[in-house]
C-alpha positions as CSV (number, residue, x, y, z in Angstrom):
1,X,0.1,0.2,0.0
2,X,2.8,2.3,1.0
3,X,4.4,1.9,-2.7
4,X,1.0,2.9,-3.9
5,X,0.7,6.1,-2.1
6,X,4.2,6.9,-3.3
7,X,3.5,6.8,-6.9
8,X,0.4,8.7,-6.5
9,X,2.0,11.5,-4.2
10,X,5.1,11.9,-6.3
11,X,3.4,13.1,-9.3
12,X,1.7,15.5,-7.4
13,X,4.6,16.9,-5.7
14,X,6.6,17.3,-8.9
15,X,3.7,19.2,-10.6
16,X,4.0,21.7,-8.0
17,X,4.9,25.0,-9.9
18,X,6.7,28.0,-7.9
19,X,7.2,31.3,-9.5
20,X,10.1,34.1,-8.7
21,X,11.7,40.2,-7.7
22,X,9.1,37.8,-9.6
23,X,6.2,39.5,-10.8
24,X,2.9,38.7,-12.8
25,X,3.9,40.5,-15.5
26,X,7.3,39.0,-16.4
27,X,6.9,35.4,-14.4
28,X,2.9,34.1,-14.5
29,X,2.5,31.2,-16.9
30,X,0.7,32.1,-19.9
31,X,-1.2,29.7,-22.6
32,X,1.0,29.4,-25.9
33,X,4.5,29.0,-23.9
34,X,6.4,26.1,-24.5
35,X,9.5,24.9,-22.3
36,X,12.4,22.8,-23.2
37,X,13.4,20.7,-19.9
38,X,16.6,18.1,-19.7
39,X,17.0,15.9,-16.8
40,X,20.5,16.3,-15.6
41,X,22.6,14.6,-12.7
42,X,21.7,16.0,-8.9
43,X,24.0,18.6,-7.3
44,X,23.7,19.9,-3.8
45,X,21.7,23.6,-4.3
46,X,24.4,25.1,-1.7
47,X,23.9,28.0,0.9
48,X,21.4,30.7,0.9
49,X,22.2,34.3,1.4
50,X,23.3,37.1,-0.8
51,X,26.2,36.9,-3.5
52,X,25.9,33.3,-4.2
53,X,27.6,31.5,-7.1
54,X,26.2,28.3,-8.4
55,X,28.7,26.4,-10.5
56,X,26.5,23.9,-12.6
57,X,28.8,23.4,-15.5
58,X,29.7,20.1,-14.7
59,X,26.6,18.1,-14.6
60,X,25.9,15.7,-17.5
61,X,22.6,14.9,-19.1
62,X,20.6,11.8,-17.7
63,X,17.5,12.0,-19.7
64,X,16.5,13.6,-23.1
65,X,15.0,16.9,-23.7
66,X,11.5,16.9,-23.5
67,X,8.6,19.8,-23.5
68,X,6.2,21.2,-20.9
69,X,3.7,23.1,-22.8
70,X,1.1,25.7,-21.6
71,X,-2.4,26.3,-22.8
72,X,-5.2,28.6,-21.9
73,X,-8.1,27.0,-20.6
74,X,-11.4,27.6,-23.1
75,X,-14.6,28.0,-22.0
76,X,-16.8,24.6,-22.1
77,X,-19.8,27.2,-22.5
78,X,-20.9,30.9,-22.9
79,X,-20.8,30.8,-19.0
80,X,-18.5,28.3,-17.7
81,X,-15.3,26.6,-17.8
82,X,-14.2,23.1,-17.4
83,X,-11.4,22.3,-14.8
84,X,-10.8,18.8,-13.4
85,X,-14.2,17.7,-14.0
86,X,-15.8,20.8,-12.0
87,X,-17.5,23.7,-13.9
88,X,-16.5,27.4,-13.0
89,X,-18.4,30.2,-13.5
90,X,-17.0,32.3,-16.1
91,X,-18.2,35.7,-14.4
92,X,-15.4,37.2,-13.1
93,X,-12.3,35.0,-14.9
94,X,-10.3,36.9,-17.1
95,X,-9.6,35.5,-20.6
96,X,-6.3,34.3,-19.7
97,X,-6.4,33.4,-16.3
98,X,-6.8,29.7,-16.1
99,X,-3.9,28.0,-17.6
100,X,-2.8,24.4,-17.7
101,X,0.6,22.9,-18.2
102,X,1.2,19.7,-19.8
103,X,4.2,17.2,-19.7
104,X,4.5,13.6,-19.4
105,X,0.9,13.0,-19.9
106,X,0.1,14.7,-17.0
107,X,-1.9,18.1,-16.8
108,X,-1.2,20.5,-14.0
109,X,-4.0,23.2,-13.6
110,X,-3.5,26.9,-12.2
111,X,-5.2,30.3,-11.8
112,X,-3.4,33.5,-11.9
113,X,-6.0,35.6,-9.8
114,X,-4.8,39.0,-8.6
115,X,-1.5,39.2,-6.9
116,X,-1.1,35.4,-6.9
117,X,-0.3,32.4,-8.7
118,X,-2.6,29.4,-7.5
119,X,-2.4,25.5,-8.2
120,X,-5.9,23.8,-8.8
121,X,-4.6,20.1,-9.1
122,X,-3.5,17.9,-11.6
123,X,-4.9,15.2,-13.4
124,X,-3.4,11.9,-15.6
125,X,-5.0,8.8,-16.8
126,X,-4.8,7.3,-13.5
127,X,-5.0,10.1,-11.1
128,X,-7.0,13.1,-10.7
129,X,-6.4,15.3,-7.5
130,X,-7.9,18.7,-6.6
131,X,-6.9,21.4,-4.4
132,X,-9.9,23.0,-2.3
133,X,-9.3,25.6,-1.5
134,X,-6.7,26.0,-4.2
135,X,-2.9,25.6,-3.3
136,X,-1.1,29.2,-2.9
137,X,1.9,28.8,-5.3
138,X,3.1,32.4,-5.7
139,X,2.4,35.5,-4.3
140,X,3.3,38.6,-6.7
141,X,5.8,40.4,-6.8
142,X,8.2,38.1,-4.7
143,X,11.8,38.9,-3.9
144,X,14.7,38.2,-2.0
145,X,13.8,37.4,1.4
146,X,10.0,37.2,0.9
147,X,8.1,34.1,2.6
148,X,5.0,33.0,2.0
149,X,3.4,29.8,3.7
150,X,-0.3,28.1,3.7
151,X,-2.0,25.2,4.8
152,X,-3.7,22.9,2.2
153,X,-6.0,20.0,1.6
154,X,-6.3,17.6,-1.4
155,X,-9.0,15.2,-2.7
156,X,-9.2,12.9,-5.6
157,X,-9.3,9.6,-7.1
158,X,-6.6,6.8,-8.4
159,X,-8.4,4.7,-11.2
160,X,-11.5,6.5,-11.1
161,X,-12.6,4.5,-7.9
162,X,-9.8,4.8,-5.0
163,X,-10.6,7.9,-3.2
164,X,-7.3,9.9,-2.2
165,X,-7.5,12.4,0.6
166,X,-4.1,14.5,1.6
167,X,-3.3,17.5,3.7
168,X,-0.4,19.6,4.2
169,X,1.6,22.8,4.2
170,X,3.6,24.4,1.8
171,X,6.4,27.2,2.6
172,X,8.1,29.5,-0.1
173,X,10.9,31.7,0.3
174,X,13.3,33.7,-2.0
175,X,16.5,32.5,-0.1
176,X,19.3,33.5,-2.1
177,X,20.6,35.6,-5.3
178,X,23.8,35.8,-7.2
179,X,25.2,34.2,-10.4
180,X,25.1,30.6,-12.1
181,X,27.1,28.6,-14.5
182,X,24.6,26.3,-16.5
183,X,25.4,23.1,-17.8
184,X,25.6,24.4,-21.3
185,X,28.6,26.5,-19.8
186,X,26.7,30.0,-20.1
187,X,27.2,32.3,-17.3
188,X,24.0,34.2,-15.9
189,X,23.9,36.9,-13.5
190,X,21.0,38.8,-11.6
191,X,19.8,35.2,-10.6
192,X,17.2,34.8,-7.7
193,X,16.5,31.2,-6.0
194,X,13.2,30.2,-4.9
195,X,12.9,27.5,-2.1
196,X,9.7,25.7,-1.5
197,X,9.3,23.1,1.2
198,X,5.9,21.2,0.9
199,X,4.8,18.4,3.3
200,X,2.4,15.7,2.2
201,X,0.6,13.7,4.6
202,X,-2.3,11.1,4.0
203,X,-5.2,12.1,5.8
204,X,-7.7,8.9,5.1
205,X,-8.1,8.0,8.8
206,X,-9.6,4.3,7.6
207,X,-5.8,3.3,7.2
208,X,-3.7,2.0,9.6
209,X,-1.1,4.4,10.9
210,X,1.8,1.5,9.3
211,X,0.2,2.2,6.0
212,X,-0.4,6.0,6.1
213,X,2.1,8.1,4.5
214,X,3.7,11.4,5.0
215,X,6.1,13.1,2.6
216,X,8.4,16.3,2.5
217,X,9.5,17.7,-0.7
218,X,12.3,20.4,-0.8
219,X,12.3,22.3,-4.3
220,X,14.9,24.7,-5.6
221,X,14.0,26.8,-8.7
222,X,16.4,29.3,-10.2
223,X,15.3,32.4,-12.1
224,X,17.3,34.9,-14.1
225,X,16.0,38.5,-15.3
226,X,14.7,38.4,-18.6
227,X,13.2,34.6,-18.6
228,X,9.7,34.1,-17.4
229,X,10.1,30.4,-16.7
230,X,13.3,28.8,-14.1
231,X,16.4,27.8,-15.6
232,X,17.2,25.2,-13.3
233,X,15.7,23.1,-10.6
234,X,16.6,20.5,-8.0
235,X,13.9,18.3,-6.2
236,X,14.6,16.2,-3.1
237,X,11.5,14.3,-1.6
238,X,12.0,12.3,1.7
239,X,9.8,9.9,3.5
240,X,9.3,11.4,7.1
241,X,6.6,9.0,8.6
242,X,8.7,8.1,11.4
243,X,11.7,9.8,13.1
244,X,14.1,9.3,10.3
245,X,14.0,11.2,7.1
246,X,14.6,8.5,4.2
247,X,15.4,10.0,0.7
248,X,13.0,8.9,-2.1
249,X,14.7,10.4,-4.6
250,X,16.7,13.4,-5.8
251,X,16.8,14.9,-9.3
252,X,17.5,18.2,-11.1
253,X,16.3,19.8,-14.6
254,X,18.1,22.1,-17.0
255,X,15.8,24.6,-18.8
256,X,18.4,25.7,-21.6
257,X,17.2,29.8,-22.0
258,X,18.2,29.7,-25.6
259,X,15.2,26.8,-25.7
260,X,12.6,29.3,-24.2
261,X,10.3,29.0,-27.2
262,X,8.0,31.6,-25.9
263,X,10.7,34.4,-25.6
264,X,9.8,36.0,-29.1
265,X,6.5,37.0,-28.2
266,X,7.2,37.9,-24.3
267,X,7.7,42.0,-24.9
268,X,8.1,42.6,-21.2
269,X,11.2,40.1,-21.0
270,X,12.8,41.0,-24.1
271,X,12.7,44.5,-22.9
272,X,14.5,43.3,-19.9
273,X,17.1,41.4,-21.6
274,X,17.2,44.2,-24.3
275,X,18.5,46.7,-21.0
276,X,20.7,43.9,-19.5
277,X,22.5,43.4,-22.9
278,X,23.3,47.3,-23.1
279,X,25.0,47.7,-19.8
280,X,28.7,48.5,-20.2
281,X,30.9,46.4,-18.5
282,X,34.4,47.3,-17.1
283,X,37.4,45.0,-18.6
284,X,40.3,44.8,-16.2
285,X,44.0,44.7,-17.5
286,X,45.4,41.4,-18.4
287,X,47.4,39.8,-15.6
288,X,50.6,41.3,-14.9
289,X,49.8,44.6,-17.1
290,X,50.4,48.0,-15.4
291,X,47.6,50.2,-14.3
292,X,47.4,53.7,-14.8
293,X,48.0,55.5,-11.4
294,X,44.6,57.4,-12.2
295,X,42.7,54.1,-12.9
296,X,40.9,52.6,-10.1
297,X,41.2,48.7,-9.6
298,X,38.6,46.6,-11.4
299,X,35.9,45.6,-8.6
300,X,36.2,42.0,-7.5
301,X,32.3,41.3,-7.3
302,X,32.9,38.4,-5.1
303,X,30.2,35.6,-5.2
304,X,30.8,32.1,-3.5
305,X,28.8,29.1,-2.2
306,X,29.8,26.1,0.0
307,X,27.9,22.9,0.4
308,X,27.0,20.5,2.0
309,X,26.0,22.0,5.2
310,X,26.0,19.9,7.3
311,X,29.2,18.0,6.0
312,X,29.9,14.4,6.3
313,X,33.0,14.0,4.1
314,X,33.7,16.6,1.4
315,X,33.0,20.0,1.9
316,X,32.8,22.1,-1.6
317,X,33.9,25.6,-1.8
318,X,33.1,27.6,-4.8
319,X,33.7,31.0,-5.7
320,X,33.7,33.6,-8.8
321,X,35.4,37.1,-8.9
322,X,35.9,39.5,-11.7
323,X,39.6,40.5,-11.2
324,X,42.9,39.1,-10.5
325,X,43.1,38.3,-6.3
326,X,45.1,35.9,-4.1
327,X,42.6,33.4,-2.6
328,X,43.0,31.5,0.8
329,X,40.5,28.8,2.2
330,X,40.5,28.0,5.7
331,X,38.6,25.9,8.2
332,X,38.8,26.4,12.2
333,X,37.6,24.8,14.9
334,X,35.8,26.2,17.5
335,X,38.9,27.0,19.8
336,X,40.2,29.4,16.7
337,X,42.7,26.3,15.6
338,X,43.2,25.9,11.8
339,X,42.2,22.3,11.1
340,X,42.4,22.7,7.3
341,X,44.4,25.2,4.8
342,X,44.4,25.7,1.2
343,X,47.5,27.9,1.1
344,X,47.2,31.7,-0.7
345,X,47.5,31.4,-4.1
346,X,47.0,34.4,-6.9
347,X,44.2,33.4,-9.8
348,X,43.0,35.5,-12.5
349,X,39.4,36.3,-12.5
350,X,36.9,33.0,-13.1
351,X,35.1,30.6,-11.2
352,X,37.0,27.9,-9.2
353,X,36.3,25.0,-6.6
354,X,38.3,23.5,-3.8
355,X,37.4,20.3,-1.8
356,X,37.9,20.3,1.8
357,X,38.4,16.5,3.4
358,X,36.2,16.5,6.8
359,X,36.1,12.7,6.9
360,X,38.4,12.5,9.8
361,X,37.0,15.9,11.6
362,X,35.4,15.2,15.0
363,X,31.7,16.1,14.8
364,X,30.9,19.7,16.0
365,X,30.8,23.3,14.5
366,X,33.6,24.9,12.4
367,X,34.2,28.2,11.0
368,X,34.8,28.6,7.2
369,X,37.0,31.6,6.3
370,X,37.2,32.4,2.4
371,X,39.5,35.2,1.8
372,X,39.8,36.6,-1.7
373,X,41.9,39.7,-2.3
374,X,40.7,42.2,0.6
375,X,37.6,40.6,1.0
376,X,36.4,38.0,3.7
377,X,33.7,35.8,3.9
378,X,32.9,33.7,7.0
379,X,30.2,31.1,7.7
380,X,29.5,28.3,10.3
381,X,29.7,24.8,9.1
382,X,28.4,21.9,10.9
383,X,30.1,18.4,10.7
384,X,28.0,15.6,11.7
């Protein structure tokens, strides 16, 4: 029975759509848009906070590309829409307010109402689920450090006869911003990351406790300025039915920006891209070149990332900067003793990664110190 419930709830979880400063004008789903997705190898999403660099440049494709297509829901009659087998009165519903996204034989139903995006439910050949009331998926506008949280309840059918009742909570937060390297090798700045944490519990009290399921899914989506939909996504789902959280699966998806097939008719985001392309950039002198005394040094624009935290074996430290600088990475214990040191070295501008072997360190708290040029970043790291 539990395996049966897993298969039902995973479809529901992977269909939840969260959108990011995300605005309705620039980021609400629209009928007629088509997105190309590619499943890639999973990588830890890294830290939250400001000026983060995410390097997904080494990730390999796992599945071939497939498409996610959005459609505007047509009226079933002059006065009604038909959504998930239910009728919705057309009065008060704007023409583009109801949207359905279709991928992998599953349809996910959304409503863009007022300043928020709601998920109404999903359906496929074997499952139909409705959220009542609709699941809050994203309030607009939504920017860094904004949060939203809401309880929900869902009802539906499996194979048109097996009733399904679930309940839970969803929390959404814009928890980080920075720049990222995509699997294609392209680098994007002005990236906002949205984290959503959703719990799903079997609410059918007729089942024995041992057969009832409680799941938790953590999803990260990265949005770049000028693109309506995410450019990258990671998903991890856990069985939290008992005190220990058992990972069910972890996966990642790359949405190649050049394959966003809606952009040619997305004037709002094309205007954003045009404004970004027209911004002049400072080009630093070549390594070893002389600076004119009156020329200020090129800014570092340091961004960095470290993961996983807590760590068991290897701590990865990624950093990116835009001028030649010396770099030192040090890990201190709680007594201030340096337990791991990556010696000072000069690097040209670019993106770099160091690995710190933590396997033999005692469990506890440590301080990570990253020094790049004259900039210092420190963070607490927990060793399990």
